[in-house]
C-alpha positions in Angstrom: -51.9 -117.1 66.2 -54.7 -118.8 67.1 -55.8 -118.6 70.7 -54.9 -122.3 71.4 -51.5 -121.3 70.7 -51.3 -118.5 72.6 -48.3 -118.7 75.5 -49.8 -119.3 79.0 -49.9 -116.1 81.1 -49.0 -117.5 84.3 -47.2 -116.0 87.5 -45.8 -118.7 89.6 -46.3 -117.4 93.5 -45.4 -120.6 95.2 -44.4 -123.9 93.3 -43.3 -127.5 94.2 -42.6 -130.7 92.4 -42.5 -133.8 94.0 -40.3 -137.1 93.2 -41.7 -140.4 92.4 -40.7 -143.2 94.8 -40.9 -146.6 94.0 -43.0 -149.2 96.5 -42.3 -152.9 97.1 -45.4 -153.3 94.6 -44.1 -150.8 91.9 -45.1 -147.2 91.3 -46.7 -144.8 93.9 -50.6 -145.5 93.7 -51.0 -142.0 94.2 -48.3 -139.3 93.2 -48.7 -135.8 93.6 -46.4 -134.0 91.0 -46.7 -130.6 91.1 -48.3 -128.0 93.4 -48.7 -124.3 93.0 -50.3 -121.1 93.9 -50.6 -119.2 90.7 -51.8 -116.0 89.1 -53.6 -116.1 85.8 -53.4 -113.3 83.7 -55.9 -111.6 81.5 -54.6 -113.5 78.8 -54.7 -116.8 80.3 -56.1 -119.8 77.9 -55.7 -123.3 78.4 -57.2 -126.0 76.6 -55.5 -129.6 77.5 -56.4 -133.2 77.9 -53.4 -135.1 79.4 -53.7 -139.1 79.2 -51.7 -139.6 82.4 -52.6 -136.7 84.8 -55.3 -135.4 86.6 -55.8 -131.6 86.9 -57.5 -129.7 90.1 -57.7 -126.0 90.5 -59.1 -124.0 93.4 -60.3 -120.5 92.4 -59.4 -118.2 95.3 -60.1 -115.0 93.4 -61.3 -113.5 90.0 -63.5 -115.5 87.0 -63.2 -118.1 84.8 -65.3 -119.1 81.7 -65.0 -122.9 80.8 -66.5 -125.3 78.2 -65.7 -127.7 75.6 -65.2 -127.0 72.1 -69.0 -128.2 71.3 -70.6 -126.8 74.0 -71.9 -123.6 75.8 -69.2 -121.7 77.8 -70.0 -121.2 81.2 -68.5 -118.9 84.1 -67.3 -120.0 87.5 -65.5 -117.9 90.4 -64.1 -117.6 93.9 -65.0 -120.9 96.1 -65.1 -123.4 93.3 -62.9 -126.2 91.6 -61.8 -126.9 88.2 -61.5 -130.7 87.4 -59.8 -131.5 84.0 -60.2 -135.0 83.6 -57.6 -137.3 81.4 -60.7 -138.1 79.3 -61.7 -134.7 78.3 -60.6 -131.7 76.9 -61.8 -128.4 78.6 -61.3 -124.8 77.5 -60.1 -122.0 80.5 -59.7 -118.6 80.1 -59.9 -115.7 82.6 -62.6 -112.8 81.4 -61.4 -109.7 83.6 -58.2 -107.5 83.0 -57.0 -108.8 87.1 -56.9 -112.4 86.0 -57.5 -114.8 88.9 -55.5 -116.2 91.9 -55.4 -120.2 91.8 -54.2 -123.0 93.8 -53.5 -126.3 91.5 -52.6 -129.7 92.3 -51.6 -132.2 89.6 -51.6 -135.8 90.1 -51.6 -139.3 88.8 -51.1 -142.9 89.9 -53.8 -146.0 89.9 -55.3 -145.0 92.8 -55.2 -141.3 92.2 -57.3 -142.1 88.9 -59.8 -144.4 90.6 -60.4 -141.5 93.4 -61.0 -139.0 91.0 -63.1 -141.1 89.1 -65.0 -142.1 92.1 -65.6 -138.9 93.5 -65.6 -136.5 90.5 -66.5 -138.7 87.7 -64.9 -138.6 84.1 -66.0 -135.4 83.0 -64.0 -132.2 83.1 -66.2 -129.6 84.9 -66.4 -126.8 87.3 -67.4 -128.0 90.8 -69.6 -125.6 93.0 -68.8 -126.0 96.9 -71.0 -124.8 99.9 -67.8 -124.8 102.3 -64.6 -123.6 100.0 -62.7 -123.1 103.1 -62.3 -126.9 103.7 -60.8 -127.7 100.4 -58.8 -124.5 100.5 -57.1 -125.8 103.5 -56.1 -129.1 102.1 -54.4 -127.4 99.0 -52.6 -125.3 101.3 -51.4 -128.4 103.3 -50.2 -129.8 100.4 -48.4 -126.7 99.6 -46.8 -126.5 103.1 -45.7 -130.2 102.7 -43.8 -129.1 99.6 -42.3 -125.8 101.4 -41.0 -127.9 104.0 -39.5 -130.7 101.8 -37.8 -133.7 103.7 -37.7 -137.5 102.6 -41.1 -138.2 103.1 -42.5 -135.4 101.7 -43.8 -137.2 98.7 -45.8 -139.7 100.6 -47.3 -137.0 103.1 -48.4 -135.1 99.7 -49.8 -137.6 98.1 -51.6 -138.9 101.4 -53.7 -135.7 101.3 -55.1 -136.2 97.6 -57.5 -138.8 99.0 -59.2 -136.4 101.6 -58.9 -133.4 99.0 -61.2 -135.1 96.7 -63.3 -136.6 99.2 -63.9 -133.2 100.8 -64.4 -131.5 97.1 -67.3 -134.4 96.6 -68.8 -133.8 100.0 -69.0 -130.0 99.5 -70.3 -130.3 96.1 -73.0 -133.0 97.5 -74.0 -130.7 100.1 -74.1 -127.5 97.5 -76.7 -129.5 95.1 -78.6 -131.3 97.8 -79.3 -129.0 100.4 -83.3 -129.0 99.8 -83.8 -132.6 100.0 -85.2 -133.7 103.6 -83.0 -136.7 103.7 -80.0 -135.3 103.0 -80.9 -132.8 105.8 -80.9 -135.6 108.3 -77.8 -137.1 107.2 -76.0 -133.6 107.4 -77.5 -133.5 111.2 -75.4 -136.9 111.7 -72.4 -135.5 109.9 -72.4 -132.6 111.6 -72.7 -134.1 114.6 -69.8 -136.1 114.3 -67.8 -133.3 112.9 -68.2 -131.6 116.0 -67.8 -134.3 118.4 -65.4 -136.9 116.7 -62.9 -136.7 119.4 -65.1 -138.1 122.1 -67.4 -140.3 120.0 -66.3 -143.9 120.8 -69.3 -145.8 118.9 -71.7 -144.3 116.1 -74.4 -146.6 117.7 -75.7 -143.9 119.9 -76.2 -141.4 117.4 -79.6 -142.4 115.7 -81.3 -141.8 118.9 -80.4 -138.2 119.0 -82.2 -137.3 115.4 -85.3 -140.0 115.9 -84.0 -142.3 113.1 -82.6 -146.0 113.0 -79.2 -147.4 112.8 -79.8 -149.0 109.5 -81.4 -145.5 108.0 -78.3 -143.8 109.4 -76.2 -146.4 107.6 -77.9 -146.1 104.0 -77.6 -142.2 104.1 -74.4 -142.3 104.7 -73.8 -144.7 101.9 -75.8 -142.7 100.0 -74.0 -139.2 100.5 -70.9 -140.1 101.7 -70.0 -143.3 99.9 -69.0 -144.9 103.4 -70.4 -146.1 106.7 -70.7 -143.6 109.7 -68.2 -145.9 111.6 -65.7 -145.1 108.7 -66.4 -141.6 108.5 -65.9 -141.3 112.1 -62.4 -143.1 111.4 -61.5 -140.7 108.8 -61.9 -137.5 110.9 -59.8 -139.3 113.5 -57.2 -140.2 111.3 -57.1 -136.6 109.7 -56.5 -135.5 113.0 -53.7 -138.2 113.6 -52.0 -137.6 110.2 -51.8 -133.5 111.1 -50.4 -134.2 114.5 -47.6 -136.8 113.0 -46.8 -134.3 110.2 -46.1 -131.8 113.0 -44.3 -134.0 115.1 -46.8 -132.9 118.0 -47.1 -136.6 119.2 -46.3 -140.4 119.6 -48.2 -143.2 118.0 -49.0 -144.5 121.3 -50.3 -141.1 122.9 -52.5 -140.8 119.6 -53.7 -144.4 120.1 -54.9 -143.7 123.6 -56.4 -140.0 122.7 -58.5 -141.2 119.7 -59.6 -144.3 121.7 -57.8 -147.2 120.7 -56.9 -150.2 122.4 -53.2 -149.9 121.6 -50.8 -148.6 119.1 -51.0 -151.7 117.1 -54.8 -151.4 116.5 -54.3 -147.4 116.0 -51.6 -148.0 113.1 -53.5 -150.6 111.5 -56.5 -148.4 110.8 -54.2 -145.8 110.0 -52.7 -147.4 107.4 -56.1 -148.7 105.9 -57.7 -145.0 105.9 -54.6 -143.4 105.1 -52.8 -146.0 103.0 -49.5 -145.9 104.5 -48.1 -146.4 108.2 -47.9 -143.8 110.8 -43.9 -144.1 110.9 -43.6 -142.4 107.6 -45.7 -139.4 108.3 -43.6 -138.2 111.3 -41.9 -135.1 110.1 
């Protein structure tokens, strides 16, 4: 028997499936099909390219050898992400007797493919991260959504794919650009927003804190974040709002006031633009 035909050596510790739901415009733009916490045994081997699905795996423990059929094999370990693009096959196997502990998410949809291409590119690969805990926590939020279930479980889980891919991209860029001076300035601005987003009403006051101009800060965010400082701030606020709504902790009107919006209508409009669906559909 060839290695390609060896059965997968997997133990599913947690595994949840989400059903496709139709929208007014047809299929869901992003649809999480499956999320799982798995143990890949010492005989695990995967060589696959699925034309309509995207495979993301976060390595919690253990080491993985990966490579293409006509390339040099490489090794990656805890705190990294494996990305299987629909366009390329990647061979993956465990290399130690204890195997590896993995968090897996499989998703599809036109926007899902677009997000993956925007943030991770077209080529299957392993992705190194500066702060793996940010990515790991988003995987667990998708798992928790599957465990809770409910009428809106598919929408809630699928709404987390964009922040998951965005965070992978952010942490990878941080990892590869740490020595860059411009990136260092950008990081200071970004960290300031990360630490103070709840009280920041406008990003216009931030450049003066780091002796740079507003246009230069805008340029840095567009280069490294792919969005304006204002949208980055809104993403943080909406991520918080999404979590609060999922937990059933606050009403929309209270969140609008807490996050500095004029009213619930303007908050809901921003929430839908950033998250992709209305706040009412995110309630637990």
